[in-house]
C-alpha positions, 0 to 999 in steps of 0.5 A, spaced: 671 811 214 665 811 217 664 811 224 662 803 226 656 805 231 652 809 225 654 804 220 652 799 224 645 801 225 645 804 218 646 796 216 640 794 222 635 798 219 637 795 211 638 788 213 642 784 209 643 786 203 645 781 197 651 781 193 651 777 186 653 771 184 657 771 177 660 764 178 654 763 174 659 766 168 665 764 171 668 761 176 673 766 178 678 771 174 683 766 175 679 760 173 681 755 167 674 756 164 674 763 164 682 762 160 679 756 156 673 760 154 678 766 152 683 762 147 676 758 145 674 765 143 680 766 140 681 760 135 673 761 134 674 768 131 680 766 126 677 760 124 670 763 123 675 769 118 678 764 114 672 760 113 667 765 110 672 771 108 671 773 102 666 767 100 659 771 102 656 774 095 658 766 092 655 763 098 648 768 097 648 767 089 649 759 090 645 753 090 641 752 097 643 760 098 639 761 105 640 754 108 649 755 108 648 763 109 643 760 115 648 756 118 654 761 117 650 767 122 647 761 126 655 760 127 657 768 128 651 769 133 654 762 137 660 767 137 657 773 139 654 770 145 661 767 147 665 773 145 658 777 150 659 772 156 666 774 157 666 780 156 660 780 160 663 777 166 670 782 166 665 788 166 661 785 172 668 784 176 670 790 175 664 793 176 664 790 184 671 794 185 674 799 180 679 802 184 683 794 185 688 794 181 687 787 180 681 788 176 682 793 173 688 789 169 683 783 169 678 788 166 683 791 160 686 785 159 681 781 157 678 788 153 684 788 149 684 781 147 677 781 145 677 786 141 682 783 137 679 777 136 673 780 134 677 785 129 676 779 126 669 778 124 668 785 122 668 782 115 662 778 116 656 784 116 661 788 111 660 783 106 652 782 108 652 790 107 655 788 099 651 783 097 646 786 092 639 787 095 636 783 090 640 777 092 640 778 099 632 779 099 631 772 095 636 769 101 633 772 107 625 771 104 626 763 105 626 759 110 631 758 114 635 764 113 627 768 115 628 768 121 635 772 122 630 777 117 629 782 123 637 782 124 639 783 116 634 789 116 638 792 122 644 791 119 642 794 112 640 801 115 648 801 117 650 801 111 650 807 108 655 809 114 661 803 113 667 804 110 672 800 107 674 793 111 681 796 112 679 802 116 673 799 120 679 794 122 683 800 124 677 803 127 675 796 131 682 796 134 685 803 135 678 804 140 682 800 146 688 806 146 682 811 144 675 811 146 675 806 151 682 808 154 680 815 155 673 812 158 677 808 164 680 814 165 673 817 166 672 811 171 677 811 174 677 818 176 670 818 177 672 812 183 678 815 186 675 821 188 673 823 195 669 829 198 670 832 204 663 833 208 664 834 215 671 832 217 669 824 213 672 823 206 667 820 202 666 816 195 661 820 190 655 815 191 655 817 198 655 824 198 650 825 192 646 821 196 648 827 202 644 832 196 637 829 199 639 828 207 632 832 211 637 838 215 639 843 210 646 846 211 649 838 210 645 838 202 650 845 202 656 843 206 655 836 201 654 841 195 660 844 196 664 838 197 662 836 191 664 842 188 670 843 191 672 836 189 669 837 181 674 844 181 680 841 183 680 836 178 677 841 172 683 839 168 682 832 167 675 832 165 676 838 160 682 834 157 676 828 157 671 831 154 675 835 149 678 828 147 671 824 146 668 830 143 673 830 137 674 823 137 667 822 135 667 829 130 673 823 126 669 818 127 662 822 124 667 824 118 669 819 116 662 815 116 658 821 113 653 823 118 651 830 117 648 831 125 653 831 132 647 826 134 646 822 127 649 817 129 646 815 135 639 815 132 641 810 127 643 806 133 637 807 136 633 806 130 630 812 131 628 818 126 631 825 128 625 829 126 622 824 132 627 826 136 626 833 135 619 833 136 620 831 142 625 836 144 621 841 142 615 838 145 619 837 152 623 845 152 616 848 150 613 844 157 619 846 161 615 853 165 609 848 165 612 843 169 619 845 172 619 851 173 611 851 176 614 845 180 619 848 183 616 854 184 611 850 188 617 847 192 619 853 193 614 855 197 613 849 201 620 851 203 617 858 205 623 861 200 622 866 193 628 861 190 631 854 193 638 853 192 641 848 188 642 844 193 634 843 195 632 841 189 632 833 190 630 834 198 626 831 202 619 834 203 620 839 210 616 836 215 616 829 212 619 823 216 624 819 212 623 813 214 629 806 212 626 802 208 629 795 209 631 790 203 625 785 205 621 790 205 622 794 198 623 787 195 615 786 197 613 793 195 616 791 188 614 783 187 606 785 190 605 791 184 609 786 179 604 780 181 597 786 181 600 786 174 601 780 171 603 774 176 608 773 171 613 778 172 613 778 178 616 770 178 620 772 172 622 778 178 623 774 183 629 769 180 633 775 181 632 775 188 633 767 188 638 765 185 643 771 186 642 775 180 642 783 185 648 786 188 646 791 193 650 794 198 655 800 197 661 798 198 668 803 197 670 802 190 664 799 188 661 802 181 656 808 183 649 809 180 645 802 178 644 798 172 641 792 169 646 788 164 642 783 159 649 779 159 648 774 154 641 770 152 646 763 154 646 766 161 641 770 165 641 779 167 645 781 173 642 788 177 647 792 180 644 798 184 647 801 192 641 800 195 641 805 201 633 805 204 632 811 201 625 811 198 627 813 191 632 806 192 626 802 192 624 806 185 631 804 183 630 797 185 623 797 181 626 800 174 632 794 172 628 789 176 624 792 169 630 792 165 632 786 167 625 782 166 625 784 159 632 782 158 630 774 160 624 775 155 627 779 149 633 773 151 629 767 147 631 772 140 638 770 140 644 774 141 644 777 134 636 779 136 635 780 143 637 787 144 633 792 145 634 799 141 636 804 147 629 807 145 625 801 148 630 799 152 627 804 158 620 802 157 619 796 162 624 799 166 620 806 167 613 801 166 615 798 173 618 804 176 610 806 175 607 800 177 610 800 184 609 808 184 601 806 184 602 801 189 605 805 194 601 810 194 594 806 194 596 804 200 599 810 203 593 815 207 596 819 210 596 826 207 602 828 209 606 821 206 602 822 199 604 829 198 612 826 199 610 821 194 607 824 190 612 830 190 619 825 188 614 822 183 614 829 179 621 830 181 624 823 178 618 825 171 622 832 170 630 829 173 627 824 167 624 827 163 625 835 163 633 834 165 635 829 161 633 834 154 637 839 158 643 834 158 641 833 151 641 840 149 648 841 153 652 836 149 649 838 143 652 844 144 659 841 146 660 837 140 658 843 135 662 848 138 667 843 139 668 842 132 670 850 132 676 848 137 678 846 144 672 847 149 676 851 155 673 849 163 670 855 163 667 855 156 663 848 158 661 851 165 658 857 161 655 852 156 652 847 162 650 853 166 646 856 160 641 850 159 640 849 167 638 855 168 634 854 162 630 847 165 630 849 172 626 856 172 626 862 176 625 858 182 632 855 182 637 860 185 644 856 181 649 859 186 657 858 185 661 851 184 655 849 181 657 851 174 662 844 175 657 839 175 657 836 168 663 834 171 661 827 174 654 825 168 658 818 165 653 818 159 656 824 156 662 820 156 661 813 155 655 813 150 654 820 147 646 823 146 644 816 150 640 822 155 634 823 151 633 816 151 630 816 158 626 823 156 623 819 150 623 812 154 618 816 160 613 820 155 613 814 151 611 809 158 606 815 160 603 814 153 602 807 154 599 807 162 595 811 159 592 806 155 593 801 161 589 806 165 583 807 160 583 800 158 586 794 160 583 788 156 588 784 152 594 789 154 598 784 158 599 780 152 600 785 148 606 788 153 608 782 154 609 782 146 612 788 146 618 787 151 618 778 148 620 782 141 627 784 144 631 788 137 626 784 131 621 790 131 621 798 130 619 801 134 613 804 131 611 797 129 610 795 137 607 801 139 602 800 133 598 795 138 596 799 143 595 805 137 599 809 139 604 813 134 611 816 136 611 820 129 605 825 130 607 831 135 601 830 139 604 823 143 608 827 146 603 832 151 600 825 152 605 823 157 607 831 159 600 832 161 600 826 165 606 829 169 602 837 169 596 832 172 600 829 177 603 837 179 596 838 179 594 834 184 599 837 188 598 845 188 592 842 191 594 839 196 595 843 202 601 845 204 606 840 208 607 846 214 600 846 214 
């Protein structure tokens, strides 16, 4: 446990941290409102199937096809909103304390009932996709169905990979005892792990946080504690990883996806060639980015090589002050406001209306996220705020998501969600605005250097590291096709990509080989990780356009965010004169990181 004296002092420094108010969704887990909505969702799913299953083709060919189909899609959208509200609530309650058996059961039961209910809706997308192109095109080109044209066109992209209804239904229902169950095992295992650092048994978040401690011996102890517990649980993580990779291979094989990452590319609405161009641009830049930066950092630490626990260490001789919640809030809101008052107004609501859960608590989900919930409600943000400068950046990041989600909301439940490739745009842009704001306010050269270094490290963690993660996943999934991977093999693959991406100035010592075990993205959403690099490079390019000429930029930027999922990323980037299909595009983003490293090299060492 924390010693009350130190915990109390830290708490006083941070100030009062807000906890979210989930009653905007439902008054409580056992509330009448939740029970009624759940029952309503179940009966409405059945009623929807009874009314329309097997009839869509006829409706598309009959009189007033556009109006009749529009009514059906509207009813489907309302159902999606209701199901989304129920599931979001259960997920948010659960993330507040994943170790509480009552919440875990509530989440599991809700997921089970909603999966069963939504099985009734599977026919809808499948049947729409069986309608002849010419027939559906005609209906979609007319009012009022034209409103849903982007959604229907998007749906058509899945057509080649869809299976017959019965199989889709089986896949869907078995996901509860398959993929979802393994995901939950992973979450609950991670949340219950304890790491012994200097006699204290800590959950994962505070332990990872110690890797940024100014004291090297604390960082080493935290790293050793992580390694020890990960190693003790390798068997479980190895089994989860093997099972989920096999599960994905079965699904991919049945659906006819060629490459291990193709299903993710399809979901992201991005072409394989574009992702490959980005991946090779980043891998080629490793020496100019991470290798070069870590060599510089090692010199600052007066070492020939940094140990892996020093990778994210704060710079020596720089005062690490604690940033209170109010200061973090003011910093982010003023940065947003300088870009556009409208953006700050939307972000302000998150603070005023109880949409943020900021403190760390035992059992609370680690990390941070912005959950869009549904357009009829509003997003919620989860943080584990501990007053580090990096936590301020995380707040700026998640609020960026939140603003994006609010702006995209009016597109409705079907078209508000943004594909992953653009989902990171507003978050990384918000971070960049906040960083520039902080940097401009910092006059002390030592502090400036520390800030620049922290930004470069964040960019390396977002671009270089996530691409290394992506190559690790590729190796795992490809290798899994030849049979199960042993824990040793997984560790070996992990070390190979880490070594290549981090470069010669980082020493990957014993224990580091098992650090792949805690990365949730590998489990929850295979191949998601490249979306971060995509988003970061894309935003660096966008920010470059903004720096060169901000005439009309804000309006074009808001148009991009407000589009939600209604337009392909290439169409949204065109007004900025950007084309992600052009290999040179990725260089714009990467050269921005190089520029910052160059700035750091030009400053003298912090020790002098």
